Steps between C-alpha positions, in 0.01 A plus 500: 500500500256487794487247780220577747143379424370856505755614240420202276128578514563867425701416189256237375208742504707811418223768517247285683297692761361267774257764624316506166432125507430450867805280549688734730495248788637209299827338602787466255412136420144594407630763258731244340216248471275761340767602250575150372131404502425803282788415269376141468143610424623746238704234322233226509392559139849441366597229746567233237737734317679637804783371715583695814825420678585694814872512575632654820849600394715786383368630168840510333582148617174373352574657162854366502373149574253538214777604261700188592188277466517413870185674625242236407712184504231336715225601253646492146165593348516848655687732261804705596484738205227762509293718269465761773673576830348762730757613757283773649726741691768241585778647281540818703567306821705203372764670288303664220529402135850358552330215685192463283680530166754231592243268666159573350563572131673164430191303609259676264362250249514697175709786364313830446168354622530372859510785751663580834287758683580716802464847647652714774280553803740459791698819434351681195579848632874432481511483121491783248449262208511140390848570360627592847350182641682295236828688546500448877482124475655420162767776499420556132365825358405412145186303416656336194791372712253366756304328223814341357654401833192351662312395184184677610294805411168659592191383318349743250214573739736575790722717280197702394389531864844627602518757216146616567572564867819688419314726258216575739677541833768731626484481881655253739152377590445422135816293480389319813179402316710374209701272728173361641394387152547135411758461223562179308828372359551239231806298403640623170702190417632179647811507283845653565558858385689595189853629552406861426234490774748417775647765726868564427720302736620803700139613552394152610783485754411840646132404515571173681735680740216743577276207587750327726580827679131573550441151640796539736451865594140611437437870562381618838130564457304704748124499483404848381150457359280203432661160527872440492657350187654164578759296315473166682718309255801307619810363331306228320341766276839568338547138394147482363575814298823343367311186392239716326767700314657178377166380367436821307834477323783664696834323444598253769854636540364851567281372784763262635755782518259716705435218748865410548599865547242544777634183665837668549341760731608787274334645191630760259196703406333823392200409716438611858263395775172696471491838671145631471188365665378400153711429194433768239595510134805722546650278772434181304669642190793669674845357435733561792879499465615142485652381826565183697249437778513234768191304605656257751212523755267346240725269301474189720123491462544558126752215471270272699211565264732466202583145612131418553386650168797381297332184369197705391703746293461423128871558435841409639709715734848631428698502824876536510512644851290457814339167403154437638454284806365148459122472541563268796646791699173693487304449819189638669582699811271632770589805707308518825363832624418466873180701490141392553308407187268800549800735510657332197179520295441864594850611412542314171157563346663695220527400134874565463708325766868403489708301745824678593804329653726774638858451623513723807865419570615641166232760424393633838131548578261480207388848377126485560430826318746463214551136410433555130771766479742266678436225244534728196819510298471805277551876518265518802660234721504584871873557576452355850429162342745512211605146418195310625374447145844399370604243763343160548407375844374829641128493419257269319165627368246226419179594321352152449373391840211316660375622837329248728352692789392195703857368503653848530736422211605648168610235252709547187718301259870579504839352419665319788834683474389854595287369787791302643713814477239687705494229766869423525693827459458616860335825387175618656212495253144628533188411302240761409177514303498817292222665303672599174195697390578785738836360623409471866569211740199289592649244735837439662763459600500123540809311607669292228668179617462125461201501735301765311614440139396143424594295193234301317488277194712552189343599169 
């Protein structure tokens, strides 16, 4: 998560004190050389039994490639199933256990033996318990349901460690120490669940609606103490979760029905977008009155990803209405932001960034202090923006983007139809980069026209 040489050195050595070793005047490259030289010397005795492969990539992407047997295609002798995976403190900055359970657990070599290890050190003061940490990211409150749904459980040693800490501590500082402890998870089974282990269909639908609403409308999180809790997952996480649920035994027609309902831009649900800074047990379990809610600002990105992921889904799709676009209509687009690369890098160095296309002609000026309320469609919708979430063509929120500071562009994949509507309707559109962690604008507005919104290759 760090980019400057100084930050990389700091994280490699963690608690390293240059003054104690007389290396205070070293440059960053000398520190890096010393680190890898020390690592090589330490591993010399087991060199013949050790293979070290350094991959500069996103951790979740690496694990997904390993699951699909695509990680080591150039070196087939290197395994892609592992007896142990040490994630350090990555889970609490890349989407928590929702990410690691759907990516990491499937590439463990053996059931009940191979371990996935991690701890919380980025924001340990935010959590009152391991249960709260799990509830925030998984939106589940019961350990048995978590075990069944994600086919994983704590090792006996980690379970004992967790119980022991709970018995001996009672203060918030004590819970902080618990979160700093390394806990290991094992896969319980690689087989589908029995029917009586599945969530009832109505509970599954509510749970999946909670996830899609949280991905679309994460809560506004202000930094109060310690480090902020991030949820830097985008729309792709939902499709990975759907694929996982199919593998563990949920009926295809249940999952297909959820996907096709979301594609309509309206869901009928007892779920709501999260309200608190952290998801607690009561909010996760609460069943709101069932009502129709519109999610039009997010549905075009969802439909785009649906088309892309469709051939990876292990089941067919039932679609009577709103058929999906052809894969040939999905194209990479690049929106130009006319700012210097230094300005762009400074303003978007945040883990949770979304690209917003806003129709000024229909909506008026974008509400910089209340965009989340304008996009909501529930009991708390801002009456000034009533209808934005229920009408297409007024705003598009895109969570899956790639920012290239040197080119001053933000690229994304999108269906051709909605983009052509933006460019040809005669309405005035603006592009913004928005931090959806605290719901504040980071960059914009940028003009949207055929000169600034450029079409690239098709998928």
